[in-house]
C-alpha angles and dihedrals in degrees: 000000000000116000117268112258092002090175093061099082093052091048093052092044090055089055092247123165106232114213117195127196094236144005094262094057092046090051092048092049092052090049092048092050091050090052091049091052093048090049089055090054099253118148097192138013142168114278108255119236100246116151139161115250099260094045090049091052089053092051089050090051090050089059092060119113114250102234116110098019119256119234118273112250108229115224113245093247092052090048089052090055090053091049091049093051094047094046091053091049095050100038113097092208132039111277113245095200110021095168093053092047091048090054091050092047093050091047091050092046092050091051090049091053092046090053094040094238115171115227089236090064089050092054094044094055098040108121107163132056091252092050092048091048092052093045091052093046092045090055091048090047093051092049091047091054092046093048091054097040093247138137128187131223092268089061096049096098093050091046093050090046091055095046092048090047093055092044099250091119116047114233114240117238096241139009128188115192123195140180099028105140092172113024111204124227090246091055092046091050092053092048090049090051090051091050090052088055093053102266115146102229121190140154123240111259122239094227097169119096127195113260091192137351121212132181133203136181122213135199095249141336094277092052090047094056093045089050089050089055091051090048090053093048093054092049092051092046089057095042119013092190097055118111116237130188136174119204117201121185111223092023092143091068094070112352096161092056093046089051092051091052093050090049089054089066098032100048113008109208093022089146090070096045132078132278092278089069093046092051095042087101112058110204121207095212127072131192134254108283089234089059093066110095094227092058093037090059091050090052091049092053091048093044088055090064090064106031143012120273127225121242089256092056093046088050089056091053091049092053099037112112091203094073115083122305120021092231112099106168095103092039090054089054089051089053092052089053090048092053090058090061124081114269112257143147101282119210112199094248092050093050092049091051092048096048102033111123094008096106128022101187116124097244093049093050090046091053093049090052088057089052088054087057089056090049090052095053091051087077092068100037092105094051115108121230140144119290089243091057092048091048090055092047092049091050091050092047093053090050090052089050090056095247126189088022137253098273124091112271120238120227095272094046091048090054091046092052090050092048088051090055088051087058089054089053089050089052089052090054091060087082089093093063102021109035095177130026137157127241093262091059093043092054092044091052092050091049090050092049091050093048092050096043115093108207130190117178114232109246137158110302093250126220093270128038118213109200144173118236095258095041089059092060111130095002122125129206142175091230128023131180119191113200136192093037093153122130091255095059103029127085085045118243116273121244110188118179111276095204099049126074110266089218091058091047091053093048092053095041094239119177115286092359089131134021088242091058092050091048093048093048092049089050092051093047092050090048091050091050091049090053096048098075140045094227118034129188126189123198139173138181118248095208141031107192105302092344118102115217135202132203116275112267088228089074089073090080090069132073102226138156114240109220098185125234116006116237111257112205090198126211115330092216090058090058090061095060110108093000092122137022120247111252131183105241094200141350101248109163121191112260122246118260108280126224110275094014112143114219114207132209098061117219091350089069091058090050091050090050088056095045100037121349095206092062090052089053093047098046100029103038106019093041095231112171130189112243106244113234120236109245132190113251120355112345117226093248091052091052089048093053090048090054091048092052091047092052090046090054093044093055097032092113089057097235126193123231087259090055091051090051088054092055092084094112097041104032095107093053092049091048092049092051091047091051092048091052093048095050099038098095092049098047093050096079101016125136124219095274094049091047089057091049090049090050089057089047090050091057091047092047094051091053092046094051092048090052092047094050089052091048092051089058089062092063129093116266116297143159121218105237101179142352125207090354121178110227119190114217127191121177130157090349093305111124116198131181109218130189116197117202093216144342122202129192112226127215092264092055096253124123128253113207111211131194124184120220117195102173129061112347114268134198121224100208137039123232088268091057098252124125117268090211131021099223097106091040090056089053090049090052091051101050118087098225141067112287115215099182151350121230132192113193116196106205117191138138089253098051146345108222131181119212112180149153129204152104098285092071091221094129104000121092094199121089114274092231090068093056100092092048092049094047090048091053091049092049087053088059089054091047093051092047091052091048091055092044091052091051093055099256108177103164120156124233102222091184092071117098124248090246093054093053101031098124090057100041094101095045096046099034087213094158092056090048092050092049090046089059 
């Protein structure tokens, strides 16, 4: 095989300046040159002058003499601020998406400069409101730059051309340009000026020729990328020094997923291996800087200085390891407490008040102190100062918050932290267009910069490169596979400028102005790819969901050998199923309940023991708890607890049925006080939205309590004996702490055990007359008195329903004389369940569905056990 970039050594030896189309190509050329020098036995050499186009233009500008002064080049972020201000001034209506419009305007302006389009032509051809708006703003932007002696990055080529032409920038002796699939008129003009000044200008030759060209079809796009990984693995197994690349049109849409699919074929099981397997595929596309967790956490902290955060966002800050100390146990307990509160917009001061005293661990207290620092800086958020001052304050604040954490940063995190500091420097450079801003604007600008910055950490090159079609420009390989060459994806979709007249774009031959231009460009790019490797493979999927696909018609220009369907290695995880038999590593039975051991979960643990013993062990003895989901508005369990507190307050004085009947003149006052007491803890730290939700809940609660008081009057005579009473219960060495919603004394002196249900309506008994759940029976077993009945009260806005069992016959269809026998039989069920619980019974109920037992699947490994059988 011929050496990669064989022309490079001669170009460097002739003292040429090598100009690449992008950073990736420049980096690859430098790496290739270093390898060539090492192969020749050199130990040191002069660094070659290899630069991407924009960086080379800046170096040319730096060579300019200083008299008269050259224009100041405006940073891209500062230019975006100018565009934003001018668009707002010229738009007749409020802009719905200013950031998106600014991006489109800057893209259109850059294309205008590349194609040397005067603003007057733009105005003359504008036919729509959007085109006229952009033409007017473009003229104002140009005048604004001229008035201040500025240029922007889009005007660099024209500026350098002019300065070279008048002799203020010396022309270099030789330039070699590479990777430019579509040279722009501005680029061509500069190169022509350099030629006129004696510079030898040439393009890098594509010296490699295809040894063979193969083609494969695959079942779908996923199978195609896995097959590409397998293809690369076989090449590397036969020759570890060969260079391999995979080009995937549309890669920018989901580069991480494409990389995972390629790894499936290249290194099956890469998820369980080290970083070398994860980085074996080098991807040309990064992600938005704001999408990286390290930067996302920094933006959340800063956003909290200007606005409230939702419970979900606060939960992220509680769990994030890059904030302060690495310990998170106490912070996780704070988060669990937070999840039990209604979701709201949390201001720092409100959150501190709500969580103060809840957790005393060092890491929790440390985290709350950091929140206090956020609360303190809120006081100055409306002060105006320069962007540079705010950048310094923001940097200092993040350091005080412990960002990016107290552990050593890995290579990627270190690069992320440095790129973040670059953003702060870019914020500082806004001084030139925004001399004074407040903290809210400073944070918003930083968030915008992070969202618009595509970042890819620099890593080892990897054994396989995964590239987009444009990122592969100028690169050379031994082996190249081009995927997704179906008629749907290739030719690539056209993207003409939306803010510039289509007629003008066609006249000037701008990119994608016509279908013919898009077709021609796609044909040239594919031809360039085919000529960039010794061995070339084309592939395409034959289906996309229900859509059948065909090979791109542009493949007809090549003489290739069709090899049929490409081999799909499939998912590595699927290959593990059934590969080994399940074996019990050790007999490790759960211990019996020890003396003094507290079993949590109350009556629910007894019910779990009856339904599935393992869940009783996990929840009651191990203390496992389901993580409560964060819900918008008032979660159902929060509304239920509010109702319980209101009922507790309403019956706190332990009235009799006669007392309730006598409330007629003071019922509303009692209800209002009960509602106030139930909502007090939630209104204390509520924001405006939550206050409105609580006002709606207040109205619902008033109506519900009125209805319940009326329903209680329809019952037989009773006296409330206790509300929310804690009842200790010790049986067979199992100690439970029970809390009974309410206990009434009936006319015959027996007790009625009551439980309120505020969710979906429940029934107490089965069709056979036995209890569906043992909760009330557990309470009956715990009280030291004769129990005359059990009562389940469903309390909801739609209905208040009583479901009971007992000797009075008020709700029970069975004869009262059978009550004591039935209750005795039910208590025996409780007694047996507690006996098994005490002995360490942890059996699994394999009849339960996966959905029913999902929280315990990992702990119990029930699915593995079921498959093993």
